[in-house]
ZAZA-866178 format. One record per residue: x, y, z of N, C-alpha, C in turn; residue number from 0. Coordinates in nm, 3 decimals. Layout:
+---------+---------+---------+---------+---------+---------+---------+---------+---------+-----+
!    n.xx !    n.yy !    n.zz !   ca.xx !   ca.yy !   ca.zz !    c.xx !    c.yy !    c.zz ! num !
+---------+---------+---------+---------+---------+---------+---------+---------+---------+-----+
!       X !       Y !       Z !       X !       Y !       Z !       X !       Y !       Z ! NUM !
...
+---------+---------+---------+---------+---------+---------+---------+---------+---------+-----+
REM end
This chain:
+---------+---------+---------+---------+---------+---------+---------+---------+---------+-----+
!    n.xx !    n.yy !    n.zz !   ca.xx !   ca.yy !   ca.zz !    c.xx !    c.yy !    c.zz ! num !
+---------+---------+---------+---------+---------+---------+---------+---------+---------+-----+
!   7.817 !  -1.548 !   3.699 !   7.893 !  -1.404 !   3.831 !   7.773 !  -1.389 !   3.883 !   0 !
!   7.686 !  -1.545 !   3.852 !   7.497 !  -1.484 !   4.016 !   7.632 !  -1.552 !   4.063 !   1 !
!   7.637 !  -1.752 !   4.037 !   7.624 !  -1.793 !   4.102 !   7.737 !  -1.776 !   4.262 !   2 !
!   7.843 !  -1.682 !   4.152 !   7.969 !  -1.697 !   4.287 !   7.895 !  -1.524 !   4.342 !   3 !
!   7.812 !  -1.405 !   4.296 !   7.777 !  -1.332 !   4.402 !   7.695 !  -1.382 !   4.524 !   4 !
!   7.601 !  -1.510 !   4.470 !   7.509 !  -1.588 !   4.626 !   7.603 !  -1.711 !   4.727 !   5 !
!   7.706 !  -1.683 !   4.631 !   7.778 !  -1.750 !   4.705 !   7.856 !  -1.693 !   4.849 !   6 !
!   7.877 !  -1.526 !   4.772 !   7.948 !  -1.414 !   4.840 !   7.831 !  -1.408 !   4.936 !   7 !
!   7.709 !  -1.351 !   4.902 !   7.600 !  -1.340 !   4.953 !   7.580 !  -1.439 !   5.064 !   8 !
!   7.586 !  -1.565 !   5.002 !   7.558 !  -1.651 !   5.180 !   7.590 !  -1.623 !   5.286 !   9 !
!   7.754 !  -1.647 !   5.264 !   7.834 !  -1.653 !   5.341 !   7.860 !  -1.488 !   5.457 !  10 !
!   7.830 !  -1.384 !   5.345 !   7.794 !  -1.240 !   5.391 !   7.709 !  -1.278 !   5.515 !  11 !
!   7.585 !  -1.372 !   5.482 !   7.488 !  -1.342 !   5.582 !   7.468 !  -1.382 !   5.738 !  12 !
!   7.511 !  -1.567 !   5.641 !   7.556 !  -1.638 !   5.744 !   7.699 !  -1.620 !   5.829 !  13 !
!   7.816 !  -1.527 !   5.794 !   7.895 !  -1.447 !   5.975 !   7.852 !  -1.268 !   6.015 !  14 !
!   7.700 !  -1.298 !   5.908 !   7.579 !  -1.214 !   6.024 !   7.609 !  -1.049 !   5.979 !  15 !
!   7.683 !  -1.110 !   5.880 !   7.764 !  -0.890 !   5.818 !   7.633 !  -0.851 !   5.687 !  16 !
!   7.609 !  -0.931 !   5.731 !   7.433 !  -0.899 !   5.635 !   7.346 !  -0.923 !   5.669 !  17 !
!   7.247 !  -0.899 !   5.693 !   7.107 !  -0.913 !   5.747 !   7.015 !  -0.910 !   5.561 !  18 !
!   6.915 !  -0.999 !   5.613 !   6.792 !  -1.064 !   5.554 !   6.752 !  -0.937 !   5.463 !  19 !
!   6.785 !  -0.798 !   5.480 !   6.707 !  -0.679 !   5.461 !   6.803 !  -0.604 !   5.331 !  20 !
!   6.933 !  -0.613 !   5.417 !   7.036 !  -0.504 !   5.294 !   7.055 !  -0.677 !   5.202 !  21 !
!   7.032 !  -0.768 !   5.268 !   7.084 !  -0.856 !   5.159 !   7.025 !  -0.888 !   4.979 !  22 !
!   6.867 !  -0.823 !   5.047 !   6.781 !  -0.866 !   4.988 !   6.795 !  -0.659 !   4.851 !  23 !
!   6.804 !  -0.613 !   4.969 !   6.820 !  -0.428 !   4.873 !   6.950 !  -0.477 !   4.736 !  24 !
!   7.041 !  -0.568 !   4.763 !   7.203 !  -0.540 !   4.692 !   7.199 !  -0.624 !   4.542 !  25 !
!   7.100 !  -0.721 !   4.616 !   7.020 !  -0.851 !   4.518 !   6.998 !  -0.760 !   4.396 !  26 !
!   6.815 !  -0.714 !   4.437 !   6.757 !  -0.554 !   4.428 !   6.868 !  -0.483 !   4.230 !  27 !
!   6.954 !  -0.367 !   4.372 !   7.009 !  -0.340 !   4.273 !   7.126 !  -0.368 !   4.199 !  28 !
!   7.134 !  -0.553 !   4.233 !   7.184 !  -0.614 !   4.148 !   7.149 !  -0.688 !   4.041 !  29 !
!   7.075 !  -0.677 !   4.022 !   6.922 !  -0.717 !   3.899 !   6.946 !  -0.552 !   3.834 !  30 !
!   6.932 !  -0.464 !   3.910 !   6.947 !  -0.389 !   3.781 !   7.050 !  -0.302 !   3.692 !  31 !
!   7.131 !  -0.354 !   3.772 !   7.238 !  -0.317 !   3.713 !   7.255 !  -0.402 !   3.599 !  32 !
!   7.227 !  -0.489 !   3.604 !   7.240 !  -0.574 !   3.513 !   7.137 !  -0.539 !   3.377 !  33 !
!   7.072 !  -0.594 !   3.433 !   6.936 !  -0.519 !   3.324 !   6.995 !  -0.386 !   3.212 !  34 !
!   7.077 !  -0.266 !   3.285 !   7.127 !  -0.172 !   3.213 !   7.252 !  -0.245 !   3.140 !  35 !
!   7.319 !  -0.311 !   3.249 !   7.355 !  -0.353 !   3.168 !   7.402 !  -0.401 !   2.972 !  36 !
!   7.203 !  -0.539 !   3.017 !   7.227 !  -0.563 !   2.901 !   7.146 !  -0.461 !   2.758 !  37 !
!   7.135 !  -0.406 !   2.928 !   7.063 !  -0.255 !   2.742 !   7.105 !  -0.225 !   2.609 !  38 !
!   7.256 !  -0.149 !   2.754 !   7.347 !  -0.097 !   2.647 !   7.466 !  -0.244 !   2.575 !  39 !
!   7.489 !  -0.382 !   2.674 !   7.546 !  -0.472 !   2.467 !   7.484 !  -0.502 !   2.426 !  40 !
!   7.361 !  -0.427 !   2.363 !   7.206 !  -0.471 !   2.274 !   7.251 !  -0.324 !   2.220 !  41 !
!   7.265 !  -0.284 !   2.253 !   7.330 !  -0.135 !   2.189 !   7.472 !  -0.100 !   2.097 !  42 !
!   7.512 !  -0.176 !   2.165 !   7.651 !  -0.217 !   2.146 !   7.668 !  -0.288 !   1.978 !  43 !
!   7.596 !  -0.396 !   2.055 !   7.646 !  -0.499 !   1.974 !   7.514 !  -0.481 !   1.807 !  44 !
!   7.436 !  -0.458 !   1.865 !   7.370 !  -0.309 !   1.709 !   7.419 !  -0.273 !   1.643 !  45 !
!   7.499 !  -0.089 !   1.708 !   7.584 !  -0.074 !   1.626 !   7.723 !  -0.151 !   1.600 !  46 !
!   7.784 !  -0.256 !   1.657 !   7.832 !  -0.331 !   1.563 !   7.811 !  -0.396 !   1.406 !  47 !
!   7.665 !  -0.500 !   1.436 !   7.667 !  -0.509 !   1.347 !   7.565 !  -0.406 !   1.234 !  48 !
!   7.567 !  -0.298 !   1.201 !   7.524 !  -0.223 !   1.143 !   7.690 !  -0.176 !   1.060 !  49 !
!   7.759 !  -0.110 !   1.159 !   7.866 !  -0.135 !   1.068 !   7.926 !  -0.294 !   1.002 !  50 !
!   7.946 !  -0.363 !   1.053 !   7.971 !  -0.436 !   0.985 !   7.907 !  -0.448 !   0.812 !  51 !
!   7.731 !  -0.516 !   0.830 !   7.696 !  -0.524 !   0.744 !   7.663 !  -0.449 !   0.685 !  52 !
!   7.704 !  -0.261 !   0.723 !   7.685 !  -0.201 !   0.642 !   7.752 !  -0.191 !   0.483 !  53 !
!   7.887 !  -0.218 !   0.493 !   8.017 !  -0.241 !   0.503 !   8.009 !  -0.289 !   0.325 !  54 !
+---------+---------+---------+---------+---------+---------+---------+---------+---------+-----+
REM end
């Protein structure tokens, strides 16, 4: 996932449609979304394990 996003960002940056500041902002936003997603997936994993191993 990260590699593809980096390739897309590189093309946008080379074509002049995205400047470095906007690219940096987008990257930081994606990092935050990824962190949030990993936290949620961790909670889901814990709930599933609790249900599976409780029975």
